N, CA, C and O atoms as CSV, one atom per row, in Angstrom:
chain,resi,resn,atom,element,x,y,z
A,1,MET,N,N,-20.292,16.894,-78.369
A,1,MET,CA,C,-19.980,17.231,-79.742
A,1,MET,C,C,-18.527,16.941,-80.074
A,1,MET,O,O,-18.238,16.451,-81.166
A,2,ASN,N,N,-17.609,17.226,-79.171
A,2,ASN,CA,C,-16.195,16.990,-79.446
A,2,ASN,C,C,-15.906,15.514,-79.686
A,2,ASN,O,O,-15.092,15.175,-80.544
A,3,VAL,N,N,-16.565,14.637,-78.938
A,3,VAL,CA,C,-16.378,13.203,-79.119
A,3,VAL,C,C,-16.867,12.784,-80.497
A,3,VAL,O,O,-16.205,12.005,-81.183
A,4,LEU,N,N,-18.017,13.295,-80.902
A,4,LEU,CA,C,-18.568,12.980,-82.214
A,4,LEU,C,C,-17.633,13.457,-83.323
A,4,LEU,O,O,-17.402,12.730,-84.289
A,5,ASN,N,N,-17.097,14.659,-83.199
A,5,ASN,CA,C,-16.155,15.172,-84.197
A,5,ASN,C,C,-14.885,14.314,-84.245
A,5,ASN,O,O,-14.353,14.061,-85.326
A,6,ALA,N,N,-14.402,13.870,-83.093
A,6,ALA,CA,C,-13.206,13.031,-83.041
A,6,ALA,C,C,-13.472,11.693,-83.729
A,6,ALA,O,O,-12.620,11.193,-84.463
A,7,VAL,N,N,-14.643,11.116,-83.497
A,7,VAL,CA,C,-14.999,9.851,-84.138
A,7,VAL,C,C,-15.093,10.049,-85.647
A,7,VAL,O,O,-14.569,9.240,-86.412
A,8,ARG,N,N,-15.751,11.112,-86.076
A,8,ARG,CA,C,-15.852,11.402,-87.507
A,8,ARG,C,C,-14.468,11.586,-88.118
A,8,ARG,O,O,-14.181,11.046,-89.187
A,9,GLY,N,N,-13.611,12.347,-87.444
A,9,GLY,CA,C,-12.259,12.587,-87.938
A,9,GLY,C,C,-11.459,11.297,-88.036
A,9,GLY,O,O,-10.748,11.081,-89.018
A,10,GLY,N,N,-11.567,10.443,-87.033
A,10,GLY,CA,C,-10.863,9.153,-87.051
A,10,GLY,C,C,-11.384,8.254,-88.147
A,10,GLY,O,O,-10.608,7.582,-88.826
A,11,PHE,N,N,-12.702,8.237,-88.325
A,11,PHE,CA,C,-13.301,7.422,-89.385
A,11,PHE,C,C,-12.877,7.928,-90.751
A,11,PHE,O,O,-12.538,7.140,-91.634
A,12,ALA,N,N,-12.896,9.240,-90.926
A,12,ALA,CA,C,-12.503,9.830,-92.212
A,12,ALA,C,C,-11.047,9.511,-92.524
A,12,ALA,O,O,-10.719,9.178,-93.663
A,13,ALA,N,N,-10.173,9.608,-91.533
A,13,ALA,CA,C,-8.744,9.308,-91.745
A,13,ALA,C,C,-8.559,7.844,-92.118
A,13,ALA,O,O,-7.789,7.528,-93.024
A,14,ALA,N,N,-9.259,6.945,-91.426
A,14,ALA,CA,C,-9.149,5.515,-91.732
A,14,ALA,C,C,-9.673,5.222,-93.129
A,14,ALA,O,O,-9.082,4.421,-93.854
A,15,LEU,N,N,-10.771,5.856,-93.515
A,15,LEU,CA,C,-11.343,5.657,-94.841
A,15,LEU,C,C,-10.393,6.159,-95.920
A,15,LEU,O,O,-10.211,5.493,-96.939
A,16,MET,N,N,-9.790,7.316,-95.712
A,16,MET,CA,C,-8.846,7.857,-96.689
A,16,MET,C,C,-7.631,6.950,-96.835
A,16,MET,O,O,-7.147,6.734,-97.946
A,17,LEU,N,N,-7.141,6.424,-95.732
A,17,LEU,CA,C,-5.996,5.517,-95.778
A,17,LEU,C,C,-6.351,4.250,-96.539
A,17,LEU,O,O,-5.558,3.780,-97.355
A,18,ALA,N,N,-7.516,3.695,-96.288
A,18,ALA,CA,C,-7.949,2.483,-96.987
A,18,ALA,C,C,-8.107,2.738,-98.482
A,18,ALA,O,O,-7.687,1.919,-99.299
A,19,LEU,N,N,-8.703,3.854,-98.839
A,19,LEU,CA,C,-8.881,4.183,-100.251
A,19,LEU,C,C,-7.544,4.436,-100.940
A,19,LEU,O,O,-7.354,4.015,-102.081
A,20,ALA,N,N,-6.629,5.107,-100.279
A,20,ALA,CA,C,-5.328,5.407,-100.874
A,20,ALA,C,C,-4.554,4.125,-101.144
A,20,ALA,O,O,-3.862,4.030,-102.158
A,21,SER,N,N,-4.655,3.146,-100.266
A,21,SER,CA,C,-3.903,1.907,-100.471
A,21,SER,C,C,-4.522,1.045,-101.560
A,21,SER,O,O,-3.878,0.116,-102.045
A,22,ALA,N,N,-5.768,1.334,-101.956
A,22,ALA,CA,C,-6.426,0.533,-102.979
A,22,ALA,C,C,-6.435,1.206,-104.347
A,22,ALA,O,O,-6.980,0.657,-105.305
A,23,LEU,N,N,-5.842,2.380,-104.444
A,23,LEU,CA,C,-5.868,3.091,-105.709
A,23,LEU,C,C,-5.098,2.344,-106.790
A,23,LEU,O,O,-4.048,1.767,-106.506
A,24,PRO,N,N,-5.604,2.343,-108.035
A,24,PRO,CA,C,-4.878,1.710,-109.123
A,24,PRO,C,C,-3.538,2.403,-109.327
A,24,PRO,O,O,-3.393,3.599,-109.077
A,25,GLY,N,N,-2.572,1.630,-109.783
A,25,GLY,CA,C,-1.261,2.190,-110.050
A,25,GLY,C,C,-0.326,2.115,-108.864
A,25,GLY,O,O,0.862,2.411,-108.993
A,26,ASP,N,N,-0.839,1.726,-107.710
A,26,ASP,CA,C,0.045,1.545,-106.570
A,26,ASP,C,C,1.041,0.452,-106.889
A,26,ASP,O,O,0.669,-0.584,-107.441
A,27,ALA,N,N,2.282,0.664,-106.557
A,27,ALA,CA,C,3.324,-0.338,-106.806
A,27,ALA,C,C,3.139,-1.488,-105.835
A,27,ALA,O,O,3.013,-1.293,-104.626
A,28,HIS,N,N,3.126,-2.685,-106.386
A,28,HIS,CA,C,3.060,-3.889,-105.575
A,28,HIS,C,C,4.491,-4.299,-105.261
A,28,HIS,O,O,5.311,-4.404,-106.173
A,29,ALA,N,N,4.800,-4.527,-104.022
A,29,ALA,CA,C,6.138,-4.998,-103.675
A,29,ALA,C,C,6.022,-5.882,-102.449
A,29,ALA,O,O,5.344,-5.546,-101.479
A,30,ALA,N,N,6.690,-7.005,-102.512
A,30,ALA,CA,C,6.686,-7.926,-101.386
A,30,ALA,C,C,8.113,-8.382,-101.133
A,30,ALA,O,O,8.961,-8.353,-102.026
A,31,ASN,N,N,8.357,-8.796,-99.920
A,31,ASN,CA,C,9.643,-9.362,-99.572
A,31,ASN,C,C,9.432,-10.855,-99.335
A,31,ASN,O,O,8.637,-11.258,-98.485
A,32,LEU,N,N,10.152,-11.656,-100.095
A,32,LEU,CA,C,9.994,-13.099,-100.043
A,32,LEU,C,C,11.335,-13.735,-99.724
A,32,LEU,O,O,12.384,-13.147,-99.990
A,33,GLU,N,N,11.307,-14.937,-99.155
A,33,GLU,CA,C,12.547,-15.556,-98.691
A,33,GLU,C,C,12.742,-16.945,-99.273
A,33,GLU,O,O,11.796,-17.721,-99.414
A,34,VAL,N,N,13.997,-17.241,-99.609
A,34,VAL,CA,C,14.418,-18.578,-100.011
A,34,VAL,C,C,15.462,-19.001,-98.993
A,34,VAL,O,O,16.445,-18.293,-98.774
A,35,LYS,N,N,15.253,-20.146,-98.376
A,35,LYS,CA,C,16.201,-20.647,-97.386
A,35,LYS,C,C,17.172,-21.617,-98.045
A,35,LYS,O,O,16.795,-22.439,-98.880
A,36,ILE,N,N,18.420,-21.497,-97.648
A,36,ILE,CA,C,19.466,-22.400,-98.116
A,36,ILE,C,C,19.795,-23.309,-96.947
A,36,ILE,O,O,20.239,-22.848,-95.896
A,37,ASP,N,N,19.574,-24.615,-97.137
A,37,ASP,CA,C,19.839,-25.569,-96.063
A,37,ASP,C,C,20.030,-26.949,-96.652
A,37,ASP,O,O,19.332,-27.338,-97.588
A,38,ASN,N,N,20.980,-27.690,-96.100
A,38,ASN,CA,C,21.231,-29.066,-96.530
A,38,ASN,C,C,21.444,-29.149,-98.047
A,38,ASN,O,O,20.924,-30.048,-98.709
A,39,PHE,N,N,22.218,-28.196,-98.584
A,39,PHE,CA,C,22.561,-28.147,-100.010
A,39,PHE,C,C,21.335,-28.030,-100.918
A,39,PHE,O,O,21.325,-28.574,-102.022
A,40,THR,N,N,20.304,-27.321,-100.455
A,40,THR,CA,C,19.124,-27.089,-101.285
A,40,THR,C,C,18.631,-25.649,-101.094
A,40,THR,O,O,18.878,-25.014,-100.068
A,41,PHE,N,N,17.930,-25.164,-102.114
A,41,PHE,CA,C,17.214,-23.906,-102.031
A,41,PHE,C,C,15.749,-24.246,-101.769
A,41,PHE,O,O,15.185,-25.103,-102.448
A,42,GLY,N,N,15.136,-23.596,-100.808
A,42,GLY,CA,C,13.736,-23.891,-100.527
A,42,GLY,C,C,12.924,-22.624,-100.315
A,42,GLY,O,O,13.225,-21.839,-99.417
A,43,PRO,N,N,11.904,-22.417,-101.128
A,43,PRO,CA,C,11.459,-23.311,-102.190
A,43,PRO,C,C,12.416,-23.260,-103.390
A,43,PRO,O,O,13.103,-22.265,-103.621
A,44,GLN,N,N,12.435,-24.350,-104.132
A,44,GLN,CA,C,13.316,-24.433,-105.294
A,44,GLN,C,C,12.809,-23.537,-106.425
A,44,GLN,O,O,13.601,-22.985,-107.189
A,45,LYS,N,N,11.493,-23.396,-106.526
A,45,LYS,CA,C,10.890,-22.513,-107.532
A,45,LYS,C,C,9.954,-21.560,-106.809
A,45,LYS,O,O,9.133,-21.976,-105.992
A,46,LEU,N,N,10.088,-20.277,-107.118
A,46,LEU,CA,C,9.288,-19.251,-106.459
A,46,LEU,C,C,8.725,-18.327,-107.525
A,46,LEU,O,O,9.446,-17.914,-108.434
A,47,THR,N,N,7.438,-17.997,-107.420
A,47,THR,CA,C,6.805,-17.066,-108.352
A,47,THR,C,C,6.541,-15.765,-107.618
A,47,THR,O,O,5.942,-15.753,-106.543
A,48,VAL,N,N,6.999,-14.660,-108.218
A,48,VAL,CA,C,6.866,-13.341,-107.612
A,48,VAL,C,C,6.351,-12.359,-108.663
A,48,VAL,O,O,6.158,-12.727,-109.822
A,49,LYS,N,N,6.134,-11.133,-108.263
A,49,LYS,CA,C,5.711,-10.062,-109.167
A,49,LYS,C,C,6.866,-9.090,-109.383
A,49,LYS,O,O,7.775,-8.994,-108.559
A,50,VAL,N,N,6.817,-8.370,-110.505
A,50,VAL,CA,C,7.800,-7.316,-110.755
A,50,VAL,C,C,7.771,-6.355,-109.562
A,50,VAL,O,O,6.699,-5.949,-109.112
A,51,GLY,N,N,8.930,-6.001,-109.064
A,51,GLY,CA,C,9.033,-5.110,-107.913
A,51,GLY,C,C,9.261,-5.831,-106.606
A,51,GLY,O,O,9.622,-5.206,-105.609
A,52,ASP,N,N,9.054,-7.156,-106.592
A,52,ASP,CA,C,9.269,-7.925,-105.368
A,52,ASP,C,C,10.755,-8.122,-105.109
A,52,ASP,O,O,11.560,-8.182,-106.038
A,53,THR,N,N,11.100,-8.221,-103.844
A,53,THR,CA,C,12.466,-8.501,-103.415
A,53,THR,C,C,12.508,-9.903,-102.844
A,53,THR,O,O,11.690,-10.269,-102.000
A,54,VAL,N,N,13.467,-10.684,-103.310
A,54,VAL,CA,C,13.687,-12.029,-102.778
A,54,VAL,C,C,14.970,-11.995,-101.952
A,54,VAL,O,O,15.984,-11.451,-102.388
A,55,THR,N,N,14.917,-12.575,-100.767
A,55,THR,CA,C,16.083,-12.666,-99.897
A,55,THR,C,C,16.423,-14.128,-99.690
A,55,THR,O,O,15.579,-14.923,-99.275
A,56,TRP,N,N,17.670,-14.477,-99.984
A,56,TRP,CA,C,18.182,-15.816,-99.730
A,56,TRP,C,C,18.875,-15.781,-98.378
A,56,TRP,O,O,19.684,-14.892,-98.114
A,57,LEU,N,N,18.559,-16.747,-97.523
A,57,LEU,CA,C,19.121,-16.845,-96.178
A,57,LEU,C,C,19.852,-18.169,-96.054
A,57,LEU,O,O,19.243,-19.228,-96.205
A,58,ASN,N,N,21.153,-18.124,-95.779
A,58,ASN,CA,C,21.928,-19.352,-95.636
A,58,ASN,C,C,21.781,-19.903,-94.221
A,58,ASN,O,O,22.326,-19.349,-93.266
A,59,GLU,N,N,21.041,-20.995,-94.102
A,59,GLU,CA,C,20.874,-21.676,-92.821
A,59,GLU,C,C,21.744,-22.928,-92.744
A,59,GLU,O,O,21.646,-23.701,-91.791
A,60,ASP,N,N,22.590,-23.123,-93.746
A,60,ASP,CA,C,23.503,-24.263,-93.781
A,60,ASP,C,C,24.752,-23.912,-92.970
A,60,ASP,O,O,24.993,-22.744,-92.665
A,61,ASP,N,N,25.538,-24.926,-92.627
A,61,ASP,CA,C,26.734,-24.670,-91.835
A,61,ASP,C,C,27.987,-24.478,-92.686
A,61,ASP,O,O,29.100,-24.446,-92.159
A,62,ILE,N,N,27.807,-24.350,-94.005
A,62,ILE,CA,C,28.919,-24.048,-94.904
A,62,ILE,C,C,28.502,-22.922,-95.855
A,62,ILE,O,O,27.309,-22.680,-96.038
A,63,PRO,N,N,29.469,-22.238,-96.458
A,63,PRO,CA,C,29.132,-21.129,-97.355
A,63,PRO,C,C,28.455,-21.584,-98.648
A,63,PRO,O,O,28.688,-22.687,-99.143
A,64,HIS,N,N,27.617,-20.705,-99.173
A,64,HIS,CA,C,26.953,-20.901,-100.461
A,64,HIS,C,C,26.888,-19.541,-101.158
A,64,HIS,O,O,27.057,-18.499,-100.524
A,65,THR,N,N,26.642,-19.563,-102.472
A,65,THR,CA,C,26.406,-18.332,-103.221
A,65,THR,C,C,25.095,-18.471,-103.982
A,65,THR,O,O,24.529,-19.559,-104.083
A,66,VAL,N,N,24.630,-17.360,-104.508
A,66,VAL,CA,C,23.436,-17.330,-105.345
A,66,VAL,C,C,23.845,-16.624,-106.637
A,66,VAL,O,O,24.214,-15.450,-106.618
A,67,VAL,N,N,23.777,-17.353,-107.773
A,67,VAL,CA,C,24.259,-16.821,-109.049
A,67,VAL,C,C,23.226,-17.051,-110.135
A,67,VAL,O,O,22.783,-18.179,-110.353
A,68,SER,N,N,22.842,-15.974,-110.821
A,68,SER,CA,C,22.049,-16.059,-112.039
A,68,SER,C,C,22.893,-15.363,-113.099
A,68,SER,O,O,23.044,-14.141,-113.082
A,69,VAL,N,N,23.435,-16.141,-114.010
A,69,VAL,CA,C,24.412,-15.629,-114.970
A,69,VAL,C,C,23.886,-14.391,-115.690
A,69,VAL,O,O,22.818,-14.416,-116.302
A,70,GLY,N,N,24.656,-13.313,-115.605
A,70,GLY,CA,C,24.300,-12.060,-116.259
A,70,GLY,C,C,23.231,-11.247,-115.555
A,70,GLY,O,O,22.889,-10.161,-116.022
A,71,LYS,N,N,22.690,-11.739,-114.442
A,71,LYS,CA,C,21.595,-11.037,-113.749
A,71,LYS,C,C,22.008,-10.585,-112.347
A,71,LYS,O,O,21.942,-9.398,-112.025
A,72,PHE,N,N,22.434,-11.539,-111.517
A,72,PHE,CA,C,22.853,-11.203,-110.159
A,72,PHE,C,C,23.823,-12.251,-109.643
A,72,PHE,O,O,23.870,-13.380,-110.132
A,73,ARG,N,N,24.605,-11.844,-108.633
A,73,ARG,CA,C,25.604,-12.737,-108.034
A,73,ARG,C,C,25.866,-12.267,-106.607
A,73,ARG,O,O,26.210,-11.107,-106.379
A,74,SER,N,N,25.702,-13.170,-105.658
A,74,SER,CA,C,25.990,-12.830,-104.266
A,74,SER,C,C,27.463,-13.110,-103.959
A,74,SER,O,O,28.153,-13.808,-104.703
A,75,LYS,N,N,27.911,-12.555,-102.865
A,75,LYS,CA,C,29.201,-12.963,-102.311
A,75,LYS,C,C,28.983,-14.312,-101.626
A,75,LYS,O,O,27.847,-14.775,-101.524
A,76,ALA,N,N,30.040,-14.936,-101.165
A,76,ALA,CA,C,29.885,-16.176,-100.393
A,76,ALA,C,C,29.103,-15.855,-99.119
A,76,ALA,O,O,29.473,-14.962,-98.356
A,77,LEU,N,N,28.027,-16.593,-98.905
A,77,LEU,CA,C,27.169,-16.377,-97.742
A,77,LEU,C,C,27.518,-17.383,-96.661
A,77,LEU,O,O,27.313,-18.583,-96.841
A,78,ASP,N,N,28.042,-16.909,-95.544
A,78,ASP,CA,C,28.287,-17.785,-94.407
A,78,ASP,C,C,26.960,-18.071,-93.710
A,78,ASP,O,O,25.925,-17.523,-94.090
A,79,THR,N,N,26.989,-18.917,-92.705
A,79,THR,CA,C,25.786,-19.253,-91.947
A,79,THR,C,C,25.111,-17.974,-91.444
A,79,THR,O,O,25.756,-17.102,-90.862
A,80,ASP,N,N,23.814,-17.885,-91.680
A,80,ASP,CA,C,22.956,-16.760,-91.280
A,80,ASP,C,C,23.149,-15.496,-92.115
A,80,ASP,O,O,22.500,-14.485,-91.847
A,81,ASP,N,N,24.026,-15.529,-93.121
A,81,ASP,CA,C,24.146,-14.383,-94.024
A,81,ASP,C,C,22.957,-14.358,-94.982
A,81,ASP,O,O,22.339,-15.386,-95.259
A,82,LYS,N,N,22.650,-13.149,-95.484
A,82,LYS,CA,C,21.529,-12.960,-96.405
A,82,LYS,C,C,22.002,-12.243,-97.653
A,82,LYS,O,O,22.975,-11.489,-97.631
A,83,TYR,N,N,21.281,-12.499,-98.755
A,83,TYR,CA,C,21.484,-11.768,-99.995
A,83,TYR,C,C,20.110,-11.457,-100.559
A,83,TYR,O,O,19.255,-12.340,-100.631
A,84,SER,N,N,19.887,-10.203,-100.964
A,84,SER,CA,C,18.592,-9.793,-101.502
A,84,SER,C,C,18.750,-9.236,-102.908
A,84,SER,O,O,19.764,-8.627,-103.249
A,85,PHE,N,N,17.709,-9.465,-103.719
A,85,PHE,CA,C,17.672,-8.937,-105.079
A,85,PHE,C,C,16.236,-8.543,-105.380
A,85,PHE,O,O,15.302,-9.298,-105.113
A,86,THR,N,N,16.072,-7.345,-105.942
A,86,THR,CA,C,14.751,-6.859,-106.341
A,86,THR,C,C,14.587,-7.067,-107.840
A,86,THR,O,O,15.414,-6.613,-108.630
A,87,PHE,N,N,13.522,-7.750,-108.225
A,87,PHE,CA,C,13.266,-8.091,-109.623
A,87,PHE,C,C,12.472,-6.970,-110.282
A,87,PHE,O,O,11.368,-6.636,-109.851
A,88,THR,N,N,13.051,-6.393,-111.334
A,88,THR,CA,C,12.436,-5.241,-111.998
A,88,THR,C,C,11.897,-5.573,-113.381
A,88,THR,O,O,11.305,-4.717,-114.039
A,89,ALA,N,N,12.096,-6.812,-113.829
A,89,ALA,CA,C,11.611,-7.214,-115.159
A,89,ALA,C,C,11.020,-8.619,-115.077
A,89,ALA,O,O,11.538,-9.488,-114.376
A,90,ALA,N,N,9.932,-8.820,-115.804
A,90,ALA,CA,C,9.299,-10.139,-115.847
A,90,ALA,C,C,10.218,-11.131,-116.546
A,90,ALA,O,O,11.023,-10.754,-117.397
A,91,GLY,N,N,10.091,-12.385,-116.182
A,91,GLY,CA,C,10.891,-13.434,-116.818
A,91,GLY,C,C,11.173,-14.559,-115.839
A,91,GLY,O,O,10.731,-14.538,-114.690
A,92,THR,N,N,11.917,-15.537,-116.322
A,92,THR,CA,C,12.335,-16.657,-115.484
A,92,THR,C,C,13.832,-16.531,-115.242
A,92,THR,O,O,14.622,-16.452,-116.183
A,93,TYR,N,N,14.202,-16.513,-113.998
A,93,TYR,CA,C,15.591,-16.357,-113.589
A,93,TYR,C,C,16.076,-17.674,-112.972
A,93,TYR,O,O,15.748,-17.999,-111.831
A,94,GLU,N,N,16.854,-18.414,-113.742
A,94,GLU,CA,C,17.450,-19.639,-113.233
A,94,GLU,C,C,18.687,-19.246,-112.429
A,94,GLU,O,O,19.430,-18.355,-112.838
A,95,TYR,N,N,18.914,-19.903,-111.291
A,95,TYR,CA,C,20.091,-19.588,-110.493
A,95,TYR,C,C,20.657,-20.867,-109.880
A,95,TYR,O,O,20.012,-21.916,-109.889
A,96,PHE,N,N,21.881,-20.758,-109.347
A,96,PHE,CA,C,22.564,-21.907,-108.756
A,96,PHE,C,C,23.561,-21.401,-107.717
A,96,PHE,O,O,23.800,-20.199,-107.608
A,97,CYS,N,N,24.130,-22.316,-106.968
A,97,CYS,CA,C,25.205,-22.000,-106.041
A,97,CYS,C,C,26.512,-22.137,-106.800
A,97,CYS,O,O,26.806,-23.206,-107.337
A,98,GLY,N,N,27.302,-21.073,-106.855
A,98,GLY,CA,C,28.566,-21.106,-107.568
A,98,GLY,C,C,29.580,-22.046,-106.941
A,98,GLY,O,O,30.516,-22.476,-107.614
A,99,LEU,N,N,29.413,-22.374,-105.663
A,99,LEU,CA,C,30.323,-23.291,-104.979
A,99,LEU,C,C,29.870,-24.743,-105.097
A,99,LEU,O,O,30.677,-25.666,-104.991
A,100,HIS,N,N,28.575,-24.934,-105.315
A,100,HIS,CA,C,27.970,-26.270,-105.409
A,100,HIS,C,C,26.948,-26.237,-106.542
A,100,HIS,O,O,25.748,-26.144,-106.284
A,101,PRO,N,N,27.410,-26.315,-107.808
A,101,PRO,CA,C,26.530,-26.095,-108.970
A,101,PRO,C,C,25.328,-27.031,-109.078
A,101,PRO,O,O,24.391,-26.748,-109.824
A,102,HIS,N,N,25.345,-28.141,-108.343
A,102,HIS,CA,C,24.175,-29.021,-108.378
A,102,HIS,C,C,22.980,-28.404,-107.637
A,102,HIS,O,O,21.845,-28.846,-107.809
A,103,MET,N,N,23.240,-27.391,-106.823
A,103,MET,CA,C,22.162,-26.673,-106.137
A,103,MET,C,C,21.575,-25.678,-107.126
A,103,MET,O,O,22.263,-24.758,-107.569
A,104,GLN,N,N,20.307,-25.860,-107.473
A,104,GLN,CA,C,19.683,-24.998,-108.479
A,104,GLN,C,C,18.287,-24.576,-108.045
A,104,GLN,O,O,17.618,-25.262,-107.272
A,105,GLY,N,N,17.871,-23.440,-108.560
A,105,GLY,CA,C,16.528,-22.939,-108.292
A,105,GLY,C,C,16.115,-21.985,-109.384
A,105,GLY,O,O,16.893,-21.685,-110.289
A,106,SER,N,N,14.875,-21.504,-109.297
A,106,SER,CA,C,14.403,-20.522,-110.273
A,106,SER,C,C,13.385,-19.590,-109.626
A,106,SER,O,O,12.633,-19.957,-108.723
A,107,ILE,N,N,13.406,-18.367,-110.139
A,107,ILE,CA,C,12.441,-17.354,-109.741
A,107,ILE,C,C,11.668,-16.974,-110.995
A,107,ILE,O,O,12.260,-16.540,-111.983
A,108,VAL,N,N,10.352,-17.133,-110.960
A,108,VAL,CA,C,9.494,-16.720,-112.072
A,108,VAL,C,C,8.895,-15.384,-111.670
A,108,VAL,O,O,8.190,-15.279,-110.666
A,109,VAL,N,N,9.185,-14.366,-112.465
A,109,VAL,CA,C,8.716,-13.014,-112.166
A,109,VAL,C,C,7.604,-12.667,-113.142
A,109,VAL,O,O,7.809,-12.636,-114.355
A,110,GLU,N,N,6.433,-12.409,-112.596
A,110,GLU,CA,C,5.270,-12.061,-113.403
A,110,GLU,C,C,5.086,-10.552,-113.434
A,110,GLU,O,O,5.370,-9.862,-112.455
A,111,ALA,N,N,4.610,-10.048,-114.563
A,111,ALA,CA,C,4.281,-8.632,-114.688
A,111,ALA,C,C,3.117,-8.317,-113.761
A,111,ALA,O,O,2.416,-9.222,-113.308
A,112,ALA,N,N,2.914,-7.068,-113.486
A,112,ALA,CA,C,1.832,-6.647,-112.597
A,112,ALA,C,C,0.476,-7.132,-113.074
A,112,ALA,O,O,-0.431,-7.315,-112.261
A,113,THR,N,N,0.312,-7.348,-114.398
A,113,THR,CA,C,-0.959,-7.824,-114.945
A,113,THR,C,C,-1.133,-9.314,-114.733
A,113,THR,O,O,-2.213,-9.857,-114.968
A,114,GLY,N,N,-0.051,-9.994,-114.279
A,114,GLY,CA,C,-0.137,-11.433,-114.048
A,114,GLY,C,C,0.414,-12.256,-115.168
A,114,GLY,O,O,0.558,-13.470,-115.023
A,115,SER,N,N,0.735,-11.626,-116.308
A,115,SER,CA,C,1.308,-12.415,-117.407
A,115,SER,C,C,2.806,-12.463,-117.254
A,115,SER,O,O,3.433,-11.458,-116.919
A,116,ALA,N,N,3.391,-13.629,-117.499
A,116,ALA,CA,C,4.833,-13.795,-117.358
A,116,ALA,C,C,5.472,-13.878,-118.736
A,116,ALA,O,O,4.906,-14.444,-119.671
A,117,ALA,N,N,6.636,-13.316,-118.837
A,117,ALA,CA,C,7.410,-13.403,-120.081
A,117,ALA,C,C,8.692,-14.144,-119.781
A,117,ALA,O,O,9.250,-14.006,-118.693
A,118,THR,N,N,9.157,-14.914,-120.715
A,118,THR,CA,C,10.409,-15.638,-120.514
A,118,THR,C,C,11.559,-14.745,-120.904
A,118,THR,O,O,11.546,-14.083,-121.941
A,119,GLN,N,N,12.546,-14.747,-120.050
A,119,GLN,CA,C,13.706,-13.897,-120.313
A,119,GLN,C,C,14.892,-14.743,-120.659
A,119,GLN,O,O,15.973,-14.214,-120.916
């Protein structure tokens, strides 16, 4: 009987955990990465959801920055340095390297419903 109760208890706990993670209204959040290498951002365009965090990782051998005018600005990132930003509003965020303005990218942030608004 004790084994049966333990199995039931384990099954019930697993079921509750699965149901709780699927409940509507749960905040969606993901961590996504953009690599900086050879004077490029990769991927150059990234689509995320509101609440997602994007991390830029400098894999180049010289410093770079990540700048979206009026939205966010990193310090100079040396090799292997990271900069993260959490997007809280839908829209398109154009960004560039302040040290090398020809390096450009964009983050498209979609609302939780999947519709995107231009900011």
